[in-house]
C-alpha positions in Angstrom: 93.4 117.2 144.9 95.6 114.8 146.9 96.4 111.6 145.1 97.4 108.4 146.8 99.6 107.5 143.8 100.9 109.2 140.7 101.5 106.8 137.7 103.7 107.9 134.8 102.8 106.2 131.5 99.4 104.8 130.4 100.6 101.5 128.7 99.5 98.1 130.0 101.8 98.4 133.0 100.6 101.8 134.2 97.0 101.2 133.3 96.9 97.9 135.2 98.3 99.6 138.3 95.8 102.5 138.0 92.9 100.1 137.7 94.1 97.9 140.6 94.7 100.8 143.0 91.4 102.4 142.1 89.7 99.1 142.9 91.0 99.2 146.5 89.8 102.8 146.9 92.9 104.7 146.2 92.9 108.0 144.3 95.1 107.8 141.1 96.7 110.4 138.9 97.8 108.9 135.6 100.1 111.0 133.5 100.7 110.3 129.8 102.9 112.3 127.4 101.0 111.1 124.3 97.6 112.2 123.2 96.1 108.7 123.9 96.2 105.9 126.5 97.4 102.4 125.6 101.1 103.0 125.0 102.4 101.0 122.0 99.3 98.8 122.1 97.0 101.7 121.1 94.8 101.1 118.1 92.0 103.1 116.4 89.4 102.5 113.7 89.5 103.9 110.1 86.1 105.4 109.6 85.9 104.6 105.9 86.7 100.9 106.1 86.0 100.0 109.7 89.5 98.5 109.8 91.3 98.7 113.2 94.8 100.1 112.8 97.5 99.3 115.2 99.4 102.5 115.3 102.7 101.1 116.6 102.7 97.7 114.8 100.6 94.6 115.3 99.8 93.5 118.8 98.5 90.0 119.4 97.5 89.1 122.9 98.9 85.8 124.1 99.7 84.3 127.5 100.0 81.1 129.4 99.1 82.8 132.7 95.6 82.0 134.0 95.9 85.0 136.3 96.7 87.4 133.5 94.1 85.9 131.2 91.3 86.1 133.9 92.3 89.7 134.7 92.2 91.0 131.1 89.0 89.3 130.4 87.3 91.5 132.9 87.7 94.3 130.4 87.2 92.6 127.0 86.4 89.4 125.3 88.6 87.9 122.6 88.1 86.4 119.2 89.8 83.1 118.2 92.5 84.7 116.0 95.7 82.6 115.8 98.8 84.4 114.7 100.7 83.0 111.7 103.6 84.8 110.1 105.0 84.4 106.5 108.5 85.4 105.5 109.1 86.4 102.0 112.6 85.5 100.8 113.3 85.9 97.1 110.3 84.3 95.4 109.5 82.0 98.3 106.8 82.6 100.9 107.9 80.6 104.0 106.1 80.0 107.3 108.0 81.1 110.5 109.0 80.0 113.0 110.8 77.2 111.0 108.6 74.1 111.0 108.4 70.9 109.0 106.6 72.7 106.2 109.4 75.3 106.0 112.1 72.6 105.8 110.3 70.6 103.2 109.6 73.7 101.1 113.2 75.0 101.2 114.8 71.6 100.5 112.2 70.4 98.1 111.6 67.3 100.1 108.9 65.3 101.9 110.7 64.6 105.2 108.9 62.8 108.1 109.6 64.4 111.5 112.3 61.8 112.2 114.0 62.3 108.8 113.9 66.1 109.2 115.6 65.9 112.5 118.4 63.8 111.1 118.7 66.0 108.0 118.9 69.2 110.0 121.6 67.7 112.1 123.6 67.3 108.9 123.1 70.9 108.0 124.5 72.3 111.2 127.8 74.2 110.9 129.6 74.0 114.3 132.2 76.6 115.2 134.0 77.9 118.2 132.2 81.2 117.8 128.7 79.8 118.1 128.2 81.2 121.6 129.8 84.5 120.8 127.9 85.8 117.8 124.4 85.5 116.3 125.5 84.3 112.8 127.7 81.4 114.1 125.0 80.3 116.6 122.3 80.3 113.9 124.4 78.3 111.5 125.1 75.8 114.3 121.4 75.4 114.8 119.7 75.6 111.4 122.6 75.5 108.9 123.7 78.0 106.2 120.7 77.8 103.8 117.9 78.5 106.2 120.1 81.2 107.9 120.7 83.0 104.6 117.0 82.8 103.6 115.3 83.7 106.8 117.7 85.2 109.3 120.6 87.1 107.9 119.0 89.9 105.9 116.0 90.4 108.3 118.3 90.6 111.3 120.7 93.0 109.7 117.8 95.3 108.8 116.3 95.1 112.2 119.5 95.9 114.1 121.5 97.8 111.4 124.5 95.6 112.3 126.2 92.6 110.7 124.9 89.5 112.6 128.5 88.6 113.3 128.6 91.5 115.7 125.3 90.6 117.5 124.9 88.3 120.5 123.2 85.0 120.0 120.6 85.8 122.7 118.7 87.9 120.2 117.3 84.9 118.3 117.8 82.0 120.8 114.2 82.0 121.7 113.1 81.3 118.1 112.0 77.7 117.9 112.5 75.0 115.2 109.6 72.6 115.0 109.6 69.2 113.5 105.8 69.1 112.9 103.4 71.3 110.9 102.6 73.6 113.7 102.9 77.0 112.0 101.4 79.1 114.9 103.7 82.0 115.8 102.6 81.7 119.5 101.8 78.5 121.2 100.4 80.0 124.4 97.3 78.5 125.8 95.4 81.8 125.6 95.6 84.0 122.5 93.4 86.2 120.4 92.4 89.8 119.5 90.2 92.0 121.8 86.7 91.9 120.4 86.2 95.7 120.5 89.8 96.7 119.9 92.6 97.7 122.1 91.5 101.3 122.8 88.3 100.0 124.3 90.3 97.8 126.8 92.0 100.9 128.2 88.8 102.9 128.4 87.2 100.1 130.4 90.3 99.7 132.7 90.3 103.5 133.4 86.6 104.0 133.8 86.8 104.5 137.6 86.1 108.0 138.9 89.0 107.5 141.2 91.4 107.7 138.3 92.3 111.1 136.8 93.9 110.7 133.4 96.1 113.6 132.1 97.1 113.2 128.4 99.8 115.3 126.7 101.3 116.0 130.1 105.1 116.0 130.7 105.9 114.4 134.0 109.2 116.3 134.2 107.3 119.6 134.2 104.9 118.3 136.9 107.6 116.6 139.0 108.7 119.6 141.0 105.0 120.4 141.9 104.5 117.1 143.6 104.8 116.6 147.4 108.3 115.3 148.4 106.7 112.1 149.8 104.4 111.5 146.8 104.2 107.9 145.8 105.2 107.7 142.1 105.2 104.7 139.8 107.4 105.6 136.8 107.3 103.7 133.5 109.2 106.1 131.4 112.8 105.8 130.3 114.9 105.2 133.5 117.9 107.1 132.1 115.7 110.2 131.5 114.4 110.1 135.1 118.0 110.5 136.3 118.8 113.2 133.7 121.1 110.7 131.9 123.7 111.2 134.7 125.2 107.7 134.1 124.8 107.8 130.3 122.1 107.0 127.7 120.7 103.6 127.3 120.4 102.5 123.6 117.2 101.4 122.0 115.8 100.4 118.6 112.8 102.3 117.3 110.3 101.7 114.5 108.9 103.9 111.7 105.6 103.0 110.0 104.3 103.9 106.6 100.5 103.6 106.4 98.8 103.0 103.0 95.2 102.5 102.1 94.9 100.2 99.0 91.7 99.8 97.0 91.9 96.0 96.8 90.2 93.3 98.9 93.6 92.2 100.2 97.3 93.0 99.7 99.1 90.0 101.1 96.4 87.6 102.4 98.0 87.5 105.8 98.2 89.8 108.8 102.0 90.0 108.9 104.6 89.2 106.3 108.3 89.5 107.1 110.6 90.7 104.2 113.9 88.8 104.7 115.8 90.2 101.8 118.3 92.9 102.6 117.5 94.8 99.4 113.9 95.4 100.7 114.2 98.5 103.0 111.3 97.5 105.4 111.3 94.5 107.7 107.7 93.6 107.5 104.2 94.6 106.3 101.1 94.5 108.6 97.7 94.1 107.0 95.2 94.7 109.8 91.9 93.4 108.4 93.0 89.8 108.8 92.9 90.1 112.6 89.1 90.3 112.5 87.6 88.2 109.7 84.3 88.2 111.7 83.9 92.0 111.5 82.0 94.1 109.0 85.0 95.6 107.2 85.4 97.0 103.7 85.4 94.3 101.0 87.0 96.5 98.5 89.8 98.2 100.5 92.6 97.2 102.8 95.1 99.1 105.0 98.8 98.1 105.3 101.6 99.4 107.3 105.3 99.0 106.3 107.6 98.8 109.2 111.2 100.2 109.2 113.7 99.7 112.0 116.5 102.1 113.1 118.4 103.4 116.0 116.4 105.4 118.5 117.4 109.0 119.1 116.1 111.4 121.7 112.5 112.2 120.9 111.9 108.8 119.2 109.6 106.2 120.7 111.9 103.4 122.0 110.8 99.8 121.3 113.6 97.3 121.8 116.4 97.6 124.3 119.7 96.9 122.5 121.3 95.6 125.7 125.0 95.9 124.9 127.5 95.2 127.7 127.8 99.0 128.1 124.0 99.3 128.3 123.9 96.6 131.0 126.5 98.5 133.1 124.6 101.8 132.7 121.3 100.2 133.6 122.9 98.6 136.7 123.9 102.0 137.9 120.5 103.4 137.4 118.9 100.5 139.1 121.1 101.1 142.1 120.1 104.8 142.2 116.4 103.8 141.9 116.7 101.5 144.9 117.6 104.5 147.1 114.3 106.3 146.3 111.7 105.4 148.9 108.7 106.9 147.2 109.4 106.0 143.5 108.9 102.6 141.9 110.2 101.8 138.4 108.7 99.3 135.9 107.3 98.7 132.5 109.4 98.3 129.4 111.1 101.6 129.6 111.4 101.8 133.4 113.0 98.4 133.7 114.9 98.4 130.4 113.6 95.1 129.1 111.3 94.1 126.3 107.9 93.1 127.7 105.0 91.6 125.8 101.6 92.8 126.9 100.9 89.9 129.2 104.4 90.4 130.8 103.7 94.1 131.5 100.4 93.1 133.2 102.1 90.5 135.3 104.8 92.9 136.3 102.2 95.4 137.3 100.5 92.8 139.5 103.8 92.1 141.2 104.4 95.9 141.8 100.9 96.3 143.1 101.3 93.6 145.7 104.7 94.9 146.7 103.4 98.4 147.3 100.3 97.3 149.1 102.4 95.0 151.4 104.9 97.8 152.1 102.5 100.7 152.6 98.9 99.6 153.2 98.8 96.1 154.7 
């Protein structure tokens, strides 16, 4: 069967494009190497407890974009879950991002917002290296104590590198709040999909104009496609070009799932473990995302998360983005711009970390570009 477009990868980027092309009458072939749609946002239900498990770590939907919010609400409703994260450091359980409660707890004080601002100014350690490495920048922003408690060990575990060797950009987006707002995300719209993530993708791909092929290797299928076939590729861009310019570096995650016969394990959906001596970076406890659901009262399911360097065959999560990576990616981007029938996008195809709403927005932009260039 002739397809108007072949899409590689069934995460939010690829699935959004498939849905939008089908909606304007185009025939879509969606190829996915895994045995499920949804990419890293995939979730499934444990039959014994009715707890929804996020296979690749917790995914909380949040956005400030009205357009993205209205789009995704065509395929699901959302509960009113607000994400709050706790960081365990030694014996202390501290809320992150750093807020007035965190500051008062650590320094055993009762600062007003104005007093906290002045106090934190006194804690800053300025240095000439503050723009060149993560540790120096963090100390210049939050001081030594908060850096040691919350940042140093967690960051070293996450990146397997001394923070002195990491660029400041990795944590520059982390806010410091001088009020008691302990929400992890402050976006206008946020929540968890009422029927789970898997149901979103099933709804998005329900059109009979979309042919979904799971456990299918695009690189086996590629030579069978017509030479002028429109392809949207959201896999690793270096793999597409057979690593001809070198391999891009990524971080990957491993998860250790455990069912525990207690009503709760940590009383919060996500707890970071900041101490270097603890091998995992955080623990997810999924039942707290949906307190309105009929879930087991006597059991809970947790997932310990470990971070390491991605090797071939691993699922890539976070682009490392060294100077070498940037140069390699620039070369691949230049090669991609010479291909008239192939478009690259998504987290892997564009070599950038994308939250779910960002992947949807990028897909909308790609859709408009292709329609304008080919079918307007």
